[in-house]
N, CA, C and O atoms as CSV, one atom per row, in Angstrom:
chain,resi,resn,atom,element,x,y,z
A,1,MET,N,N,99.077,-4.743,-5.618
A,1,MET,CA,C,98.490,-3.907,-6.346
A,1,MET,C,C,98.272,-2.872,-5.313
A,1,MET,O,O,97.631,-3.267,-4.339
A,2,ASP,N,N,98.694,-1.518,-5.299
A,2,ASP,CA,C,98.502,-0.526,-4.319
A,2,ASP,C,C,96.910,0.267,-4.678
A,2,ASP,O,O,96.033,-0.182,-5.415
A,3,ALA,N,N,96.890,1.494,-3.940
A,3,ALA,CA,C,95.740,2.148,-4.066
A,3,ALA,C,C,95.715,3.093,-5.283
A,3,ALA,O,O,94.665,3.635,-5.628
A,4,ALA,N,N,97.009,3.306,-5.999
A,4,ALA,CA,C,97.164,3.921,-7.161
A,4,ALA,C,C,96.669,3.034,-8.192
A,4,ALA,O,O,96.216,3.573,-9.202
A,5,ASP,N,N,96.672,1.962,-8.131
A,5,ASP,CA,C,96.613,0.943,-9.190
A,5,ASP,C,C,95.125,0.355,-9.536
A,5,ASP,O,O,94.777,-0.134,-10.611
A,6,SER,N,N,94.216,0.551,-8.178
A,6,SER,CA,C,93.100,0.163,-8.027
A,6,SER,C,C,91.899,1.103,-8.828
A,6,SER,O,O,91.956,2.332,-8.811
A,7,PRO,N,N,90.884,0.402,-9.482
A,7,PRO,CA,C,89.988,1.174,-10.374
A,7,PRO,C,C,89.416,2.440,-9.414
A,7,PRO,O,O,89.799,2.408,-8.244
A,8,ALA,N,N,88.664,3.385,-9.751
A,8,ALA,CA,C,88.018,4.267,-9.136
A,8,ALA,C,C,86.527,3.662,-9.067
A,8,ALA,O,O,85.835,3.118,-9.927
A,9,PRO,N,N,86.304,3.961,-7.738
A,9,PRO,CA,C,84.932,3.417,-7.372
A,9,PRO,C,C,83.868,3.924,-8.547
A,9,PRO,O,O,84.030,4.933,-9.233
A,10,ALA,N,N,82.846,3.087,-8.623
A,10,ALA,CA,C,81.779,3.197,-9.818
A,10,ALA,C,C,81.139,4.527,-9.224
A,10,ALA,O,O,81.243,4.692,-8.009
A,11,ALA,N,N,80.500,5.466,-9.971
A,11,ALA,CA,C,79.506,6.466,-9.264
A,11,ALA,C,C,78.364,5.880,-8.904
A,11,ALA,O,O,78.136,4.776,-9.399
A,12,PRO,N,N,77.534,6.376,-8.110
A,12,PRO,CA,C,76.187,5.729,-7.520
A,12,PRO,C,C,75.351,6.239,-8.753
A,12,PRO,O,O,75.481,7.246,-9.448
A,13,MET,N,N,74.362,5.101,-8.793
A,13,MET,CA,C,73.463,5.221,-10.107
A,13,MET,C,C,72.216,6.512,-9.618
A,13,MET,O,O,71.451,6.534,-8.654
A,14,ARG,N,N,72.398,7.362,-10.586
A,14,ARG,CA,C,71.176,8.613,-10.454
A,14,ARG,C,C,69.852,7.812,-10.271
A,14,ARG,O,O,69.704,6.698,-10.774
A,15,ARG,N,N,68.801,8.496,-9.451
A,15,ARG,CA,C,67.624,7.808,-9.213
A,15,ARG,C,C,66.486,8.559,-9.769
A,15,ARG,O,O,66.592,9.762,-9.534
A,16,LEU,N,N,65.493,8.254,-10.394
A,16,LEU,CA,C,64.345,9.068,-11.140
A,16,LEU,C,C,62.964,8.709,-10.273
A,16,LEU,O,O,62.901,7.491,-10.105
A,17,ALA,N,N,62.134,9.236,-9.831
A,17,ALA,CA,C,60.632,8.937,-9.359
A,17,ALA,C,C,59.612,9.508,-9.940
A,17,ALA,O,O,59.385,10.607,-9.434
A,18,PHE,N,N,58.784,9.184,-10.929
A,18,PHE,CA,C,57.680,9.504,-11.536
A,18,PHE,C,C,56.652,9.449,-10.286
A,18,PHE,O,O,56.656,8.593,-9.401
A,19,VAL,N,N,55.799,10.516,-10.404
A,19,VAL,CA,C,54.578,10.430,-9.359
A,19,VAL,C,C,53.550,10.788,-10.172
A,19,VAL,O,O,53.545,11.864,-10.770
A,20,VAL,N,N,52.454,9.777,-10.269
A,20,VAL,CA,C,51.186,9.846,-11.132
A,20,VAL,C,C,50.242,8.975,-10.437
A,20,VAL,O,O,50.471,7.902,-9.878
A,21,THR,N,N,48.947,9.726,-10.585
A,21,THR,CA,C,47.984,8.988,-9.967
A,21,THR,C,C,47.332,7.917,-10.244
A,21,THR,O,O,46.537,7.387,-9.468
A,22,GLU,N,N,47.637,7.470,-11.478
A,22,GLU,CA,C,46.778,6.373,-12.191
A,22,GLU,C,C,47.965,5.461,-12.949
A,22,GLU,O,O,48.753,6.079,-13.666
A,23,ASP,N,N,48.105,4.120,-12.823
A,23,ASP,CA,C,48.781,3.336,-13.422
A,23,ASP,C,C,48.556,3.410,-15.000
A,23,ASP,O,O,49.514,3.211,-15.746
A,24,TRP,N,N,47.723,3.599,-15.332
A,24,TRP,CA,C,46.690,3.510,-16.789
A,24,TRP,C,C,47.478,4.696,-17.482
A,24,TRP,O,O,48.186,4.522,-18.474
A,25,PHE,N,N,47.298,5.845,-16.902
A,25,PHE,CA,C,47.828,6.972,-17.450
A,25,PHE,C,C,49.104,7.088,-17.692
A,25,PHE,O,O,49.498,7.659,-18.709
A,26,PHE,N,N,49.965,6.544,-16.759
A,26,PHE,CA,C,51.347,6.320,-17.127
A,26,PHE,C,C,51.730,5.580,-18.172
A,26,PHE,O,O,52.492,6.029,-19.029
A,27,ALA,N,N,51.199,4.269,-18.207
A,27,ALA,CA,C,51.275,3.462,-19.270
A,27,ALA,C,C,50.740,4.046,-20.656
A,27,ALA,O,O,51.392,3.742,-21.655
A,28,SER,N,N,49.732,4.772,-20.796
A,28,SER,CA,C,49.436,5.360,-21.651
A,28,SER,C,C,50.137,6.511,-22.699
A,28,SER,O,O,50.021,6.784,-23.894
A,29,HIS,N,N,50.947,7.034,-21.522
A,29,HIS,CA,C,51.580,8.261,-22.234
A,29,HIS,C,C,53.001,8.578,-21.796
A,29,HIS,O,O,53.558,9.522,-22.357
A,30,PHE,N,N,53.837,7.702,-20.591
A,30,PHE,CA,C,54.781,7.919,-20.269
A,30,PHE,C,C,55.947,6.863,-20.248
A,30,PHE,O,O,57.039,7.122,-19.742
A,31,LEU,N,N,55.624,5.580,-20.868
A,31,LEU,CA,C,56.269,4.704,-20.831
A,31,LEU,C,C,57.663,4.888,-21.634
A,31,LEU,O,O,58.738,4.466,-21.208
A,32,PRO,N,N,57.484,5.615,-22.921
A,32,PRO,CA,C,58.895,5.924,-23.448
A,32,PRO,C,C,59.654,6.785,-22.872
A,32,PRO,O,O,60.799,6.982,-23.278
A,33,MET,N,N,59.177,7.378,-21.922
A,33,MET,CA,C,60.144,8.241,-20.700
A,33,MET,C,C,60.783,7.593,-19.858
A,33,MET,O,O,61.893,7.889,-19.414
A,34,ALA,N,N,60.001,6.487,-19.527
A,34,ALA,CA,C,60.538,5.500,-18.485
A,34,ALA,C,C,61.517,4.654,-19.075
A,34,ALA,O,O,62.440,4.257,-18.364
A,35,ARG,N,N,61.445,4.287,-20.386
A,35,ARG,CA,C,62.410,3.510,-20.965
A,35,ARG,C,C,63.451,4.014,-21.559
A,35,ARG,O,O,64.390,3.312,-21.934
A,36,ALA,N,N,63.399,5.241,-21.703
A,36,ALA,CA,C,64.589,6.066,-22.096
A,36,ALA,C,C,65.600,6.339,-20.660
A,36,ALA,O,O,66.822,6.194,-20.658
A,37,ALA,N,N,64.694,6.801,-19.367
A,37,ALA,CA,C,65.613,6.941,-18.476
A,37,ALA,C,C,66.349,5.877,-17.985
A,37,ALA,O,O,67.465,5.952,-17.470
A,38,VAL,N,N,65.534,4.659,-18.203
A,38,VAL,CA,C,66.717,3.277,-17.648
A,38,VAL,C,C,67.579,3.097,-18.779
A,38,VAL,O,O,68.724,2.707,-18.546
A,39,ALA,N,N,67.153,3.361,-20.225
A,39,ALA,CA,C,68.479,3.198,-21.152
A,39,ALA,C,C,69.528,4.303,-20.907
A,39,ALA,O,O,70.523,4.359,-21.630
A,40,MET,N,N,69.375,4.986,-20.129
A,40,MET,CA,C,70.381,6.319,-19.755
A,40,MET,C,C,71.046,5.839,-18.632
A,40,MET,O,O,71.919,6.604,-18.222
A,41,GLY,N,N,70.883,4.691,-17.941
A,41,GLY,CA,C,71.322,4.179,-16.656
A,41,GLY,C,C,70.581,4.885,-15.453
A,41,GLY,O,O,71.124,4.760,-14.355
A,42,LEU,N,N,69.702,5.430,-15.503
A,42,LEU,CA,C,68.937,5.504,-14.165
A,42,LEU,C,C,68.188,4.759,-13.523
A,42,LEU,O,O,67.271,4.167,-14.092
A,43,SER,N,N,68.383,4.652,-12.413
A,43,SER,CA,C,67.343,3.773,-11.726
A,43,SER,C,C,65.797,4.326,-11.518
A,43,SER,O,O,65.657,5.345,-10.841
A,44,VAL,N,N,64.995,3.880,-11.907
A,44,VAL,CA,C,63.319,4.388,-12.110
A,44,VAL,C,C,62.280,3.866,-11.154
A,44,VAL,O,O,62.187,2.648,-11.004
A,45,ALA,N,N,61.451,4.730,-10.464
A,45,ALA,CA,C,60.538,3.953,-9.651
A,45,ALA,C,C,59.440,5.092,-10.363
A,45,ALA,O,O,59.607,6.266,-10.694
A,46,VAL,N,N,58.213,4.158,-10.438
A,46,VAL,CA,C,56.898,4.879,-10.771
A,46,VAL,C,C,56.115,4.878,-9.425
A,46,VAL,O,O,55.959,3.765,-8.923
A,47,VAL,N,N,55.632,5.874,-8.805
A,47,VAL,CA,C,54.867,5.757,-7.566
A,47,VAL,C,C,53.152,5.938,-8.264
A,47,VAL,O,O,52.949,6.894,-9.013
A,48,THR,N,N,52.378,5.276,-8.048
A,48,THR,CA,C,51.136,5.243,-8.565
A,48,THR,C,C,50.134,4.336,-7.938
A,48,THR,O,O,50.386,3.378,-7.208
A,49,ARG,N,N,49.034,4.739,-8.297
A,49,ARG,CA,C,47.606,3.583,-7.919
A,49,ARG,C,C,47.759,2.438,-8.758
A,49,ARG,O,O,47.662,2.582,-9.976
A,50,VAL,N,N,48.025,1.126,-8.167
A,50,VAL,CA,C,47.971,0.154,-8.971
A,50,VAL,C,C,46.916,-0.372,-9.541
A,50,VAL,O,O,46.043,-0.554,-8.692
A,51,ARG,N,N,46.604,-0.689,-10.561
A,51,ARG,CA,C,45.480,-1.426,-10.927
A,51,ARG,C,C,45.612,-2.824,-11.974
A,51,ARG,O,O,45.498,-3.994,-11.609
A,52,GLU,N,N,45.891,-2.319,-13.400
A,52,GLU,CA,C,46.125,-3.047,-14.489
A,52,GLU,C,C,47.437,-3.093,-15.533
A,52,GLU,O,O,47.659,-3.849,-16.479
A,53,HIS,N,N,48.196,-2.011,-14.997
A,53,HIS,CA,C,49.059,-1.959,-15.959
A,53,HIS,C,C,50.694,-2.092,-15.064
A,53,HIS,O,O,51.695,-1.581,-15.566
A,54,ARG,N,N,50.735,-2.576,-14.190
A,54,ARG,CA,C,52.139,-2.963,-13.345
A,54,ARG,C,C,52.707,-3.437,-14.128
A,54,ARG,O,O,53.791,-2.865,-14.244
A,55,ALA,N,N,52.540,-4.581,-15.095
A,55,ALA,CA,C,53.492,-5.437,-16.023
A,55,ALA,C,C,54.108,-4.602,-17.159
A,55,ALA,O,O,55.124,-4.946,-17.763
A,56,ALA,N,N,53.432,-3.507,-17.394
A,56,ALA,CA,C,53.629,-2.700,-18.650
A,56,ALA,C,C,54.905,-1.716,-18.374
A,56,ALA,O,O,55.945,-1.534,-19.008
A,57,ILE,N,N,54.449,-1.220,-17.300
A,57,ILE,CA,C,55.432,-0.392,-16.522
A,57,ILE,C,C,56.981,-0.892,-16.054
A,57,ILE,O,O,58.062,-0.305,-16.116
A,58,GLU,N,N,56.620,-2.201,-15.571
A,58,GLU,CA,C,58.041,-2.891,-14.897
A,58,GLU,C,C,58.595,-3.508,-16.321
A,58,GLU,O,O,59.730,-3.967,-16.189
A,59,ALA,N,N,58.125,-3.611,-17.490
A,59,ALA,CA,C,58.924,-4.154,-18.625
A,59,ALA,C,C,59.816,-3.352,-19.028
A,59,ALA,O,O,60.845,-3.773,-19.556
A,60,THR,N,N,59.515,-1.748,-18.806
A,60,THR,CA,C,60.619,-0.629,-19.213
A,60,THR,C,C,61.745,-0.888,-18.402
A,60,THR,O,O,62.724,-0.354,-18.925
A,61,GLY,N,N,62.091,-1.580,-17.162
A,61,GLY,CA,C,62.617,-1.537,-16.331
A,61,GLY,C,C,62.741,-0.626,-15.095
A,61,GLY,O,O,63.706,-0.496,-14.343
A,62,ALA,N,N,61.541,-0.030,-15.063
A,62,ALA,CA,C,60.893,0.591,-13.941
A,62,ALA,C,C,60.615,-0.215,-12.591
A,62,ALA,O,O,60.297,-1.399,-12.700
A,63,ARG,N,N,60.700,0.266,-11.538
A,63,ARG,CA,C,60.238,-0.268,-10.463
A,63,ARG,C,C,59.015,0.347,-10.100
A,63,ARG,O,O,59.006,1.566,-9.929
A,64,VAL,N,N,57.723,-0.484,-9.921
A,64,VAL,CA,C,56.556,0.408,-9.571
A,64,VAL,C,C,56.342,0.285,-7.947
A,64,VAL,O,O,56.547,-0.753,-7.317
A,65,VAL,N,N,55.938,1.400,-7.435
A,65,VAL,CA,C,55.521,1.509,-5.780
A,65,VAL,C,C,54.024,1.870,-5.751
A,65,VAL,O,O,53.545,2.842,-6.336
A,66,ALA,N,N,53.455,1.132,-5.133
A,66,ALA,CA,C,52.078,1.523,-4.858
A,66,ALA,C,C,51.917,2.619,-4.057
A,66,ALA,O,O,52.546,2.793,-3.014
A,67,LEU,N,N,50.969,3.481,-4.576
A,67,LEU,CA,C,50.319,4.619,-3.607
A,67,LEU,C,C,48.658,4.606,-3.711
A,67,LEU,O,O,48.133,4.966,-4.765
A,68,GLU,N,N,48.057,4.287,-2.864
A,68,GLU,CA,C,46.541,4.410,-2.766
A,68,GLU,C,C,46.185,5.556,-2.193
A,68,GLU,O,O,46.142,5.774,-0.983
A,69,ALA,N,N,45.824,6.590,-3.416
A,69,ALA,CA,C,45.487,7.758,-2.938
A,69,ALA,C,C,44.050,8.217,-3.735
A,69,ALA,O,O,43.807,7.837,-4.881
A,70,GLU,N,N,43.312,8.925,-3.102
A,70,GLU,CA,C,41.733,9.228,-3.919
A,70,GLU,C,C,42.056,10.285,-4.823
A,70,GLU,O,O,42.487,11.352,-4.386
A,71,ARG,N,N,41.872,10.066,-6.167
A,71,ARG,CA,C,42.036,10.943,-7.019
A,71,ARG,C,C,41.179,12.013,-7.206
A,71,ARG,O,O,41.485,13.116,-7.660
A,72,SER,N,N,40.023,11.613,-6.811
A,72,SER,CA,C,38.893,12.549,-7.304
A,72,SER,C,C,38.566,13.496,-6.321
A,72,SER,O,O,37.842,14.440,-6.635
A,73,SER,N,N,39.068,13.363,-4.977
A,73,SER,CA,C,38.760,13.804,-3.906
A,73,SER,C,C,39.418,15.394,-3.642
A,73,SER,O,O,40.629,15.595,-3.553
A,74,LEU,N,N,38.459,16.374,-3.547
A,74,LEU,CA,C,39.221,17.853,-3.456
A,74,LEU,C,C,39.072,18.186,-1.998
A,74,LEU,O,O,38.947,19.373,-1.697
A,75,ASN,N,N,39.071,17.414,-1.211
A,75,ASN,CA,C,39.076,17.443,0.289
A,75,ASN,C,C,40.925,17.840,0.538
A,75,ASN,O,O,41.846,17.208,0.020
A,76,PRO,N,N,41.063,19.045,1.467
A,76,PRO,CA,C,42.424,19.229,1.524
A,76,PRO,C,C,43.076,18.447,2.329
A,76,PRO,O,O,44.294,18.299,2.230
A,77,MET,N,N,42.215,17.737,3.392
A,77,MET,CA,C,42.774,16.959,4.613
A,77,MET,C,C,43.230,15.668,3.694
A,77,MET,O,O,44.247,15.006,3.899
A,78,ALA,N,N,42.319,15.455,2.690
A,78,ALA,CA,C,42.923,14.069,1.985
A,78,ALA,C,C,44.437,14.110,1.351
A,78,ALA,O,O,45.311,13.243,1.359
A,79,ALA,N,N,44.429,15.411,0.808
A,79,ALA,CA,C,45.555,15.798,-0.207
A,79,ALA,C,C,46.870,15.673,0.760
A,79,ALA,O,O,47.943,15.135,0.486
A,80,GLY,N,N,46.464,16.344,2.005
A,80,GLY,CA,C,47.606,16.566,2.999
A,80,GLY,C,C,48.042,15.081,3.422
A,80,GLY,O,O,49.193,14.647,3.453
A,81,TYR,N,N,46.950,14.456,3.716
A,81,TYR,CA,C,47.428,12.775,3.971
A,81,TYR,C,C,48.144,12.010,2.893
A,81,TYR,O,O,49.180,11.362,3.041
A,82,ALA,N,N,47.541,12.152,1.931
A,82,ALA,CA,C,48.271,11.705,0.856
A,82,ALA,C,C,49.675,12.140,0.618
A,82,ALA,O,O,50.534,11.339,0.248
A,83,ALA,N,N,49.940,13.519,0.846
A,83,ALA,CA,C,51.370,14.216,0.951
A,83,ALA,C,C,52.168,13.275,1.913
A,83,ALA,O,O,53.053,12.480,1.593
A,84,GLY,N,N,51.759,13.487,2.931
A,84,GLY,CA,C,52.363,12.574,3.937
A,84,GLY,C,C,52.880,10.993,3.692
A,84,GLY,O,O,53.954,10.488,4.018
A,85,GLN,N,N,51.800,10.432,3.044
A,85,GLN,CA,C,52.303,9.167,2.868
A,85,GLN,C,C,53.169,9.170,1.577
A,85,GLN,O,O,54.053,8.313,1.604
A,86,LEU,N,N,53.126,9.874,0.539
A,86,LEU,CA,C,54.284,9.725,-0.588
A,86,LEU,C,C,55.594,10.446,0.199
A,86,LEU,O,O,56.709,9.962,0.003
A,87,ALA,N,N,55.448,11.560,1.053
A,87,ALA,CA,C,57.017,11.887,1.418
A,87,ALA,C,C,57.449,10.958,2.145
A,87,ALA,O,O,58.668,11.054,2.289
A,88,ALA,N,N,56.760,9.634,2.953
A,88,ALA,CA,C,57.692,8.661,3.426
A,88,ALA,C,C,58.147,7.781,2.384
A,88,ALA,O,O,59.205,7.155,2.443
A,89,ILE,N,N,57.376,7.746,1.480
A,89,ILE,CA,C,57.716,6.696,-0.070
A,89,ILE,C,C,59.364,7.292,-0.414
A,89,ILE,O,O,60.410,6.645,-0.465
A,90,LEU,N,N,59.122,8.824,-0.627
A,90,LEU,CA,C,59.999,9.331,-1.462
A,90,LEU,C,C,61.211,9.419,-0.521
A,90,LEU,O,O,62.323,9.259,-1.025
A,91,LYS,N,N,61.104,9.661,0.811
A,91,LYS,CA,C,62.505,9.563,1.605
A,91,LYS,C,C,62.914,8.021,1.590
A,91,LYS,O,O,64.128,7.834,1.673
A,92,ALA,N,N,62.205,7.016,1.510
A,92,ALA,CA,C,62.780,5.546,1.299
A,92,ALA,C,C,63.285,5.278,-0.156
A,92,ALA,O,O,64.120,4.383,-0.287
A,93,LEU,N,N,62.897,5.910,-1.180
A,93,LEU,CA,C,63.461,6.083,-2.418
A,93,LEU,C,C,64.554,6.805,-2.455
A,93,LEU,O,O,65.489,6.355,-3.118
A,94,ASN,N,N,64.682,7.834,-1.902
A,94,ASN,CA,C,65.660,8.658,-2.019
A,94,ASN,C,C,66.140,9.110,-3.498
A,94,ASN,O,O,67.306,8.975,-3.870
A,95,PRO,N,N,65.280,9.571,-4.169
A,95,PRO,CA,C,65.419,10.108,-5.554
A,95,PRO,C,C,66.393,11.294,-5.712
A,95,PRO,O,O,66.695,12.087,-4.820
A,96,ASP,N,N,66.881,11.293,-7.114
A,96,ASP,CA,C,67.630,12.508,-7.163
A,96,ASP,C,C,66.425,13.714,-7.870
A,96,ASP,O,O,66.454,14.930,-7.676
A,97,ILE,N,N,65.659,13.134,-8.511
A,97,ILE,CA,C,64.774,13.906,-9.293
A,97,ILE,C,C,63.256,13.200,-9.108
A,97,ILE,O,O,63.062,11.997,-9.282
A,98,VAL,N,N,62.260,14.127,-8.740
A,98,VAL,CA,C,61.004,13.881,-8.733
A,98,VAL,C,C,60.308,14.555,-9.843
A,98,VAL,O,O,60.430,15.758,-10.073
A,99,HIS,N,N,59.455,13.612,-10.635
A,99,HIS,CA,C,58.726,13.771,-11.732
A,99,HIS,C,C,57.434,13.714,-11.429
A,99,HIS,O,O,56.887,12.611,-11.436
A,100,CYS,N,N,56.686,14.901,-11.100
A,100,CYS,CA,C,55.300,14.796,-10.873
A,100,CYS,C,C,54.353,15.350,-12.152
A,100,CYS,O,O,54.429,16.438,-12.723
A,101,ILE,N,N,53.400,14.185,-12.414
A,101,ILE,CA,C,52.423,14.269,-13.540
A,101,ILE,C,C,51.307,14.423,-13.204
A,101,ILE,O,O,50.806,13.725,-12.322
A,102,ALA,N,N,50.621,15.426,-13.863
A,102,ALA,CA,C,49.014,15.883,-14.077
A,102,ALA,C,C,48.851,16.479,-12.629
A,102,ALA,O,O,49.549,16.111,-11.684
A,103,LEU,N,N,47.708,17.587,-12.527
A,103,LEU,CA,C,47.481,18.387,-11.633
A,103,LEU,C,C,47.671,17.820,-9.988
A,103,LEU,O,O,48.235,18.444,-9.089
A,104,ARG,N,N,47.112,16.628,-9.894
A,104,ARG,CA,C,47.084,16.028,-8.434
A,104,ARG,C,C,48.508,15.412,-8.122
A,104,ARG,O,O,49.008,15.428,-6.997
A,105,GLY,N,N,49.086,14.881,-9.215
A,105,GLY,CA,C,50.339,14.654,-8.724
A,105,GLY,C,C,51.559,15.600,-8.600
A,105,GLY,O,O,52.604,15.470,-7.961
A,106,ILE,N,N,51.070,16.673,-9.472
A,106,ILE,CA,C,51.927,18.189,-9.091
A,106,ILE,C,C,51.742,18.680,-7.595
A,106,ILE,O,O,52.672,18.981,-6.847
A,107,LEU,N,N,50.423,18.712,-7.284
A,107,LEU,CA,C,50.161,19.235,-6.139
A,107,LEU,C,C,50.459,18.314,-4.946
A,107,LEU,O,O,51.005,18.847,-3.980
A,108,VAL,N,N,50.224,17.226,-4.895
A,108,VAL,CA,C,50.425,16.058,-3.757
A,108,VAL,C,C,52.102,15.780,-4.043
A,108,VAL,O,O,52.887,15.905,-3.103
A,109,GLY,N,N,52.530,15.438,-5.252
A,109,GLY,CA,C,53.838,15.005,-5.245
A,109,GLY,C,C,55.023,16.316,-5.092
A,109,GLY,O,O,56.196,16.187,-4.744
A,110,GLY,N,N,54.464,17.313,-5.386
A,110,GLY,CA,C,55.411,18.521,-5.278
A,110,GLY,C,C,55.405,18.852,-3.476
A,110,GLY,O,O,56.384,19.088,-2.767
A,111,THR,N,N,54.253,18.786,-3.161
A,111,THR,CA,C,54.467,18.954,-1.495
A,111,THR,C,C,55.333,18.144,-1.010
A,111,THR,O,O,56.313,18.490,-0.350
A,112,ALA,N,N,54.987,16.837,-1.348
A,112,ALA,CA,C,55.727,15.554,-0.747
A,112,ALA,C,C,57.292,15.611,-1.157
A,112,ALA,O,O,58.070,15.259,-0.270
A,113,ALA,N,N,57.772,15.957,-2.228
A,113,ALA,CA,C,58.733,16.084,-2.465
A,113,ALA,C,C,59.711,17.417,-1.483
A,113,ALA,O,O,60.810,17.336,-0.935
A,114,ALA,N,N,58.942,18.322,-1.569
A,114,ALA,CA,C,59.239,19.302,-0.373
A,114,ALA,C,C,59.437,18.886,1.106
A,114,ALA,O,O,60.263,19.449,1.824
A,115,MET,N,N,58.729,17.982,1.483
A,115,MET,CA,C,58.648,17.375,2.847
A,115,MET,C,C,59.787,16.497,3.039
A,115,MET,O,O,60.437,16.412,4.082
A,116,ALA,N,N,60.025,15.724,1.762
A,116,ALA,CA,C,61.085,14.742,1.779
A,116,ALA,C,C,62.462,15.797,1.696
A,116,ALA,O,O,63.441,15.239,2.190
A,117,ASN,N,N,62.666,16.748,1.347
A,117,ASN,CA,C,63.719,17.412,1.034
A,117,ASN,C,C,64.389,17.160,-0.350
A,117,ASN,O,O,65.606,17.266,-0.507
A,118,ILE,N,N,63.547,16.831,-1.315
A,118,ILE,CA,C,64.052,16.883,-2.536
A,118,ILE,C,C,63.678,17.632,-3.648
A,118,ILE,O,O,62.592,17.607,-4.229
A,119,PRO,N,N,64.969,18.506,-3.975
A,119,PRO,CA,C,64.936,20.052,-4.389
A,119,PRO,C,C,64.608,20.003,-6.053
A,119,PRO,O,O,64.067,20.922,-6.669
A,120,ALA,N,N,65.034,18.796,-6.600
A,120,ALA,CA,C,65.026,18.456,-7.997
A,120,ALA,C,C,63.656,18.154,-8.458
A,120,ALA,O,O,63.239,17.053,-8.098
A,121,ARG,N,N,62.782,18.949,-9.243
A,121,ARG,CA,C,61.468,18.648,-9.375
A,121,ARG,C,C,60.991,19.046,-10.880
A,121,ARG,O,O,61.219,20.178,-11.308
A,122,VAL,N,N,60.372,18.145,-11.599
A,122,VAL,CA,C,59.822,18.413,-12.538
A,122,VAL,C,C,58.333,18.120,-12.621
A,122,VAL,O,O,57.927,17.035,-12.203
A,123,TYR,N,N,57.387,19.122,-13.194
A,123,TYR,CA,C,56.123,18.959,-13.187
A,123,TYR,C,C,55.593,19.131,-14.750
A,123,TYR,O,O,55.916,19.941,-15.619
A,124,ALA,N,N,54.666,18.056,-14.747
A,124,ALA,CA,C,53.983,17.833,-16.160
A,124,ALA,C,C,52.688,18.101,-15.905
A,124,ALA,O,O,52.009,17.381,-15.173
A,125,LEU,N,N,52.242,19.168,-16.494
A,125,LEU,CA,C,50.633,19.485,-16.317
A,125,LEU,C,C,50.196,19.000,-17.413
A,125,LEU,O,O,50.674,19.436,-18.460
A,126,THR,N,N,49.152,17.951,-17.452
A,126,THR,CA,C,48.990,17.271,-18.560
A,126,THR,C,C,47.278,17.594,-19.029
A,126,THR,O,O,46.683,17.281,-20.060
A,127,GLY,N,N,46.966,18.091,-18.220
A,127,GLY,CA,C,45.185,18.611,-18.495
A,127,GLY,C,C,44.643,18.607,-16.923
A,127,GLY,O,O,45.204,18.358,-15.856
A,128,LEU,N,N,43.278,19.003,-17.281
A,128,LEU,CA,C,42.518,19.542,-15.863
A,128,LEU,C,C,42.125,18.072,-15.201
A,128,LEU,O,O,42.024,17.938,-13.982
A,129,GLY,N,N,41.917,16.993,-16.130
A,129,GLY,CA,C,41.421,15.758,-15.273
A,129,GLY,C,C,39.999,16.043,-14.988
A,129,GLY,O,O,39.146,16.595,-15.683
A,130,LEU,N,N,39.940,15.479,-13.667
A,130,LEU,CA,C,38.478,15.213,-13.096
A,130,LEU,C,C,38.175,16.809,-12.973
A,130,LEU,O,O,37.061,17.116,-13.398
A,131,ILE,N,N,38.948,17.858,-12.481
A,131,ILE,CA,C,38.409,19.154,-12.278
A,131,ILE,C,C,37.931,19.720,-13.316
A,131,ILE,O,O,37.033,20.543,-13.142
A,132,GLY,N,N,38.453,19.400,-14.828
A,132,GLY,CA,C,37.933,19.993,-15.840
A,132,GLY,C,C,36.642,19.337,-16.106
A,132,GLY,O,O,35.783,20.084,-16.575
A,133,ALA,N,N,36.304,18.084,-15.909
A,133,ALA,CA,C,35.198,17.353,-16.230
A,133,ALA,C,C,34.239,17.725,-15.220
A,133,ALA,O,O,33.071,17.458,-15.500
A,134,ARG,N,N,34.441,18.233,-14.203
A,134,ARG,CA,C,33.280,18.860,-13.377
A,134,ARG,C,C,32.528,20.324,-13.740
A,134,ARG,O,O,31.569,20.900,-13.226
A,135,GLY,N,N,33.273,20.601,-14.689
A,135,GLY,CA,C,32.923,21.738,-15.453
A,135,GLY,C,C,32.558,22.927,-14.773
A,135,GLY,O,O,32.248,23.933,-15.410
């Protein structure tokens, strides 16, 4: 068998990383998106604070990556620290696309994606969360 007869190498699997502050929020609103992405052949990771919904997220075929970040803090230093932690995670995951969910996920996730040199980003502003609740 010569090189002309050998099958072409398979294309590498495309990778998608969701960034969301809370696992419960992803489980209540975004499981169908994760399931659809996996069904399309994407490798999916969900970077989130893990509490009670890891199994539900993993049941979609997505990998859960824990990120402990304070969701309610308005301290820019805390947000910067979280962005640095997340940038390291994103560099390790090396996703083709980062999908940032909710205001905090967009601010921290967008900054982290820029730090990790990931140009393809999707931002889903879903509400004002704790900022809106502070009135």
